[in-house]
C-alpha positions as CSV (number, residue, x, y, z in Angstrom):
1,M,0.0,0.0,0.0
2,Q,1.5,3.3,-1.1
3,A,1.7,5.9,1.7
4,V,0.9,9.5,0.8
5,N,1.9,12.5,2.9
6,L,-0.1,15.7,2.9
7,Y,-0.2,18.7,5.1
8,W,-3.0,21.2,5.8
9,S,-3.1,24.0,8.3
10,R,-4.0,27.7,8.1
11,F,-2.7,30.9,9.7
12,E,-4.6,34.2,9.9
13,K,-2.2,36.9,10.9
14,E,-4.8,39.0,12.7
15,S,-6.5,36.3,14.7
16,D,-4.0,33.5,15.2
17,Q,-1.2,35.3,17.2
18,D,-2.0,33.2,20.3
19,L,-0.5,29.7,20.1
20,D,-3.3,27.9,22.0
21,H,-6.0,29.6,19.9
22,W,-4.2,28.7,16.7
23,S,-3.5,25.1,17.6
24,E,-7.0,24.5,18.9
25,S,-8.7,26.0,15.9
26,E,-10.8,23.9,13.5
27,I,-10.0,24.4,9.9
28,Q,-12.1,23.3,6.9
29,L,-11.1,21.4,3.8
30,S,-12.0,23.0,0.5
31,E,-14.3,21.2,-2.0
32,L,-11.4,20.3,-4.3
33,H,-9.5,18.8,-1.3
34,K,-12.3,16.3,-1.0
35,L,-12.0,15.2,-4.6
36,S,-8.2,14.9,-4.1
37,L,-8.6,12.8,-1.0
38,I,-11.2,10.5,-2.6
39,S,-8.9,10.0,-5.6
40,H,-6.1,8.7,-3.3
41,L,-8.6,6.4,-1.5
42,K,-9.8,5.0,-4.8
43,L,-6.3,3.8,-5.6
44,G,-5.9,2.2,-2.2
45,H,-3.3,4.7,-0.8
46,K,-2.7,5.1,2.9
47,V,-3.2,8.8,3.2
48,Y,-1.6,10.7,6.1
49,L,-3.1,14.2,6.5
50,H,-0.6,16.0,8.8
51,T,-1.7,19.2,10.6
52,H,-0.9,21.4,13.6
53,Q,-4.6,22.1,14.1
54,K,-8.0,20.3,14.0
55,I,-9.6,19.2,10.7
56,P,-13.2,18.0,11.1
57,N,-15.3,16.4,8.4
58,V,-12.6,14.4,6.7
59,P,-13.6,11.5,4.4
60,S,-13.4,8.2,6.1
61,G,-10.2,6.3,5.5
62,I,-7.9,9.4,5.8
63,A,-5.5,9.4,8.8
64,V,-5.5,12.9,10.3
65,T,-2.1,13.0,12.0
66,D,-0.3,15.3,14.4
67,A,2.5,17.1,12.6
68,S,4.3,18.0,15.9
69,P,6.9,15.1,15.7
70,F,8.3,16.8,12.6
71,L,8.0,20.5,13.8
72,S,6.5,21.4,17.2
73,R,3.4,23.5,17.3
74,A,5.3,26.2,19.2
75,D,8.1,26.4,16.6
76,A,5.6,26.3,13.7
77,H,3.5,29.1,15.2
78,E,6.6,31.2,16.0
79,S,7.8,31.0,12.4
80,L,4.4,32.0,11.1
81,C,4.3,35.0,13.4
82,Q,7.6,36.0,12.0
83,G,6.1,36.1,8.6
84,H,7.3,32.7,7.1
85,S,4.9,31.0,4.7
86,I,3.0,28.0,5.9
87,A,4.1,26.3,2.7
88,H,7.6,26.0,4.0
89,I,6.3,24.3,7.2
90,S,4.4,22.0,4.9
91,D,7.6,21.1,3.0
92,M,9.4,20.3,6.2
93,V,6.6,18.2,7.7
94,R,5.9,16.2,4.5
95,L,9.6,15.5,3.9
96,G,10.0,14.4,7.4
97,A,7.0,12.1,7.1
98,C,8.4,10.6,3.9
99,L,11.6,9.7,5.7
100,E,9.5,8.0,8.4
101,N,7.0,6.1,6.3
102,G,8.5,5.9,2.8
103,G,5.6,7.7,1.3
104,V,5.1,10.2,-1.5
105,M,5.1,14.0,-0.8
106,C,1.9,15.4,-2.4
107,D,0.0,18.7,-2.4
108,M,-3.6,18.9,-1.2
109,D,-5.0,19.9,-4.6
110,G,-3.4,17.1,-6.7
111,V,-6.1,14.7,-8.0
112,M,-4.9,11.1,-8.8
113,L,-5.9,9.5,-12.0
114,K,-3.7,6.4,-12.0
115,P,-1.3,4.6,-9.7
116,F,2.1,6.2,-9.0
117,P,5.0,4.8,-11.1
118,D,6.7,1.7,-9.7
119,V,10.1,3.3,-9.2
120,E,12.4,3.9,-6.1
121,G,12.1,7.6,-6.2
122,F,11.0,10.5,-8.5
123,I,10.5,14.2,-8.8
124,A,7.7,15.9,-10.8
125,S,7.9,19.0,-13.0
126,A,5.5,21.7,-14.0
127,P,5.3,23.6,-17.3
128,A,7.7,26.6,-17.8
129,K,6.8,29.4,-20.2
130,K,8.8,29.2,-23.4
131,T,8.2,32.7,-24.6
132,G,7.6,36.1,-22.9
133,G,9.4,38.0,-20.3
134,F,9.1,35.3,-17.6
135,A,10.3,32.5,-19.8
136,P,13.4,30.8,-18.1
137,K,16.7,31.4,-19.8
138,W,18.1,27.9,-19.7
139,G,21.9,27.8,-19.5
140,E,24.8,27.0,-17.2
141,S,23.5,29.1,-14.3
142,H,19.9,27.8,-14.7
143,P,20.2,24.3,-16.2
144,P,17.2,22.2,-17.1
145,I,16.2,19.3,-15.0
146,F,18.6,16.3,-15.6
147,V,16.7,13.5,-17.4
148,R,18.8,10.4,-17.0
149,D,17.3,8.5,-19.9
150,G,17.1,11.5,-22.2
151,S,13.3,11.0,-22.8
152,W,12.6,14.7,-22.7
153,D,14.5,18.0,-22.6
154,G,14.1,18.8,-18.9
155,K,13.1,22.4,-19.6
156,A,10.5,22.6,-16.9
157,L,10.1,23.6,-13.2
158,A,10.7,21.1,-10.4
159,A,7.5,20.4,-8.6
160,V,5.6,18.0,-6.2
161,P,4.8,15.1,-6.0
162,M,8.1,13.7,-4.9
163,K,9.1,10.3,-3.7
164,V,12.2,9.9,-1.6
165,S,14.4,7.0,-2.9
166,P,16.8,5.1,-0.6
167,K,19.8,7.0,-2.0
168,M,18.1,10.3,-1.5
169,R,17.4,9.9,2.2
170,E,20.6,11.5,3.6
171,S,20.2,14.6,1.3
172,V,16.5,14.9,2.2
173,A,17.4,14.9,5.9
174,E,20.0,17.7,5.2
175,L,17.3,19.7,3.4
176,I,14.9,19.3,6.3
177,E,17.5,20.8,8.6
178,K,18.1,23.7,6.2
179,I,14.4,24.4,6.3
180,R,14.4,24.2,10.1
181,E,17.2,26.7,10.4
182,R,15.4,29.1,7.9
183,L,12.2,28.9,9.9
184,K,14.0,29.8,13.1
185,A,15.3,33.1,11.7
186,P,13.3,36.2,11.0
187,R,11.9,36.2,7.5
188,K,14.0,38.0,4.9
189,D,13.0,39.2,1.5
190,D,16.0,38.0,-0.5
191,T,16.5,37.0,-4.0
192,E,17.0,33.3,-3.2
193,G,13.8,33.2,-1.2
194,W,12.7,29.6,-0.7
195,N,13.5,28.4,-4.2
196,F,16.3,26.3,-2.6
197,V,13.7,23.5,-1.9
198,M,12.9,23.0,-5.5
199,W,16.5,23.5,-6.5
200,A,17.3,20.7,-4.2
201,F,14.8,18.5,-5.9
202,K,16.5,19.3,-9.2
203,R,19.9,18.3,-7.7
204,F,18.4,15.0,-6.6
205,A,17.5,14.1,-10.2
206,R,21.1,14.6,-11.3
207,K,22.9,13.2,-8.2
208,F,20.9,10.0,-7.6
209,D,20.4,7.3,-10.2
210,D,17.3,5.9,-8.4
211,C,15.5,9.3,-8.8
212,V,13.4,9.6,-12.0
213,A,12.5,13.1,-13.3
214,Y,9.1,13.1,-15.0
215,P,7.9,15.6,-17.6
216,P,5.0,18.1,-16.8
217,E,2.3,16.0,-18.6
218,T,2.8,13.2,-16.0
219,F,1.8,15.1,-12.9
220,C,1.3,18.8,-13.7
221,P,-0.3,18.9,-17.2
222,I,-2.2,22.1,-16.4
223,P,-0.1,25.4,-16.0
224,A,-0.7,27.8,-13.1
225,W,-0.5,31.0,-15.2
226,L,-3.9,32.6,-14.6
227,P,-4.4,35.4,-12.1
228,A,-5.9,34.9,-8.6
229,G,-9.5,33.6,-8.7
230,K,-9.2,31.8,-12.0
231,C,-8.0,28.4,-13.2
232,Y,-8.0,26.5,-16.5
233,S,-9.8,23.5,-14.9
234,L,-13.0,25.5,-14.4
235,E,-13.1,27.3,-17.8
236,H,-15.9,26.5,-20.3
237,P,-15.3,26.3,-23.1
238,T,-11.9,25.0,-22.1
239,R,-8.6,26.1,-23.5
240,L,-7.2,22.6,-22.8
241,A,-6.8,21.6,-26.4
242,R,-3.7,20.2,-28.1
243,Y,-3.6,23.0,-30.7
244,Y,-3.9,25.8,-28.2
245,I,-0.5,27.5,-27.6
246,L,0.2,29.7,-24.6
247,Y,3.5,31.4,-24.0
248,G,5.0,28.9,-26.5
249,H,3.6,26.0,-24.5
250,H,1.3,23.5,-26.3
251,M,-1.6,22.9,-23.9
252,S,-2.7,19.3,-23.4
253,D,-6.2,18.4,-24.3
254,C,-8.7,17.0,-21.8
255,E,-8.9,13.6,-23.3
256,N,-5.1,13.2,-23.5
257,I,-4.7,14.3,-19.8
258,L,-7.2,11.7,-18.7
259,D,-5.6,9.0,-20.8
260,T,-2.0,9.6,-19.9
261,A,-1.5,11.7,-16.7
262,I,-0.9,10.1,-13.4
263,M,-2.0,13.1,-11.4
264,V,-3.5,16.5,-12.1
265,Q,-1.9,19.2,-9.9
266,H,-4.4,22.0,-9.9
267,F,-2.7,24.8,-7.9
268,F,-6.2,25.7,-6.8
269,E,-5.1,26.8,-3.3
270,S,-2.9,29.6,-4.7
271,A,-5.6,30.5,-7.3
272,F,-8.6,30.7,-5.1
273,Q,-7.5,31.3,-1.5
274,D,-10.7,31.3,0.5
275,A,-13.4,31.3,-2.3
276,P,-15.3,29.9,-4.0
277,L,-14.1,26.4,-3.1
278,K,-15.8,26.4,0.3
279,A,-19.3,27.1,-1.0
280,N,-21.7,24.2,-0.3
281,D,-23.1,24.4,-3.8
282,F,-19.7,24.5,-5.5
283,W,-20.0,21.2,-7.3
284,M,-23.6,21.9,-8.5
285,N,-22.2,25.0,-10.3
286,V,-19.2,23.2,-12.0
287,H,-20.0,23.3,-15.7
288,Q,-20.4,19.9,-17.3
289,E,-18.0,20.9,-20.1
290,S,-15.2,22.0,-17.9
291,F,-12.1,19.8,-17.4
292,L,-12.9,19.6,-13.6
293,A,-16.2,18.0,-14.4
294,M,-14.6,15.5,-16.8
295,E,-11.9,14.7,-14.2
296,A,-14.5,14.2,-11.3
297,E,-16.4,11.8,-13.5
298,F,-13.2,10.0,-14.4
299,V,-12.4,9.5,-10.7
300,I,-15.9,9.0,-9.2
301,G,-18.2,8.1,-12.0
302,K,-21.3,9.6,-13.6
303,D,-22.8,10.5,-10.2
304,W,-19.8,12.6,-9.3
305,Q,-21.9,15.8,-8.9
306,K,-24.4,14.2,-6.6
307,I,-21.8,12.4,-4.5
308,L,-19.5,15.4,-4.0
309,S,-22.5,17.7,-3.3
310,Q,-23.8,15.2,-0.7
311,Q,-20.4,15.0,0.9
312,S,-20.3,18.8,1.1
313,H,-23.4,18.8,3.3
314,A,-22.9,15.6,5.2
315,D,-21.1,15.1,8.5
316,L,-18.0,13.3,7.3
317,S,-16.3,13.1,10.7
318,T,-14.0,10.2,11.2
319,S,-12.9,8.2,14.2
320,H,-9.3,9.2,13.7
321,A,-7.9,11.3,16.5
322,Q,-7.6,14.9,15.5
323,A,-4.2,16.5,15.6
324,G,-3.8,19.1,18.3
325,S,-5.9,17.3,20.9
326,S,-3.0,16.8,23.4
């Protein structure tokens, strides 16, 4: 059974300054999170949802797990109060959990379509713009991802999901400690920022022969290039067509994604923040011709809209102990 490590907590700067208040707070899943979790369960994954808070109404079969063994609540809260992003806490917790249980590090808004590849370790990649002012200038100072078998050009951005191979373990432990030290220090607005985590993933692909680097269409076939509040998955009519070119990138069409992709990483959380993914009627308003509708039907079946809408209104509480109860 493949283990999957996720992390979900939230921090509101104005209301969460008190540690006890923050750690005892109940936080909600978004609607897309529910589809993501169901997609893992459909494939028989053992899903660990790590958190520093309390998450009610989680689909049965998901293990809601205290994240404190990887980073204490006090340390996590202090780093958030200093301005660090919760995404970096998530990186540290998920990487630590991967070392413990051998699982795959995943994001909350990645929807599984097929089983993970049967390899020792891997990194994913996301589309990079090929034209325009923000297109990477590939070269010695910014090399492509190293692709050991030469099956693609590596001109993409390192991304999650990521599976830690046996040969990667020591380097991942060192990366965790680097994140820990960064989180202890006051936040700085520097040019390096936190890109070092994804840069480390790129190095893993070059350094370790048991780490496979996959092209964007395997895990992240849909770019994250729209402004806040929008995403390609919800558009209708959709731009996901093989002849549609954006910033020099040939968009995959819906049918090809469903046929060939292992996961669809949506980047919804950065796109939508608090809305509209928490609306109880969200799924009833998803257009039938959008990619998200096609994807939900692929994962759940023709009754996807009814099933997901019922889950939005139902009490989905589980018997799993909620993190933060101690």
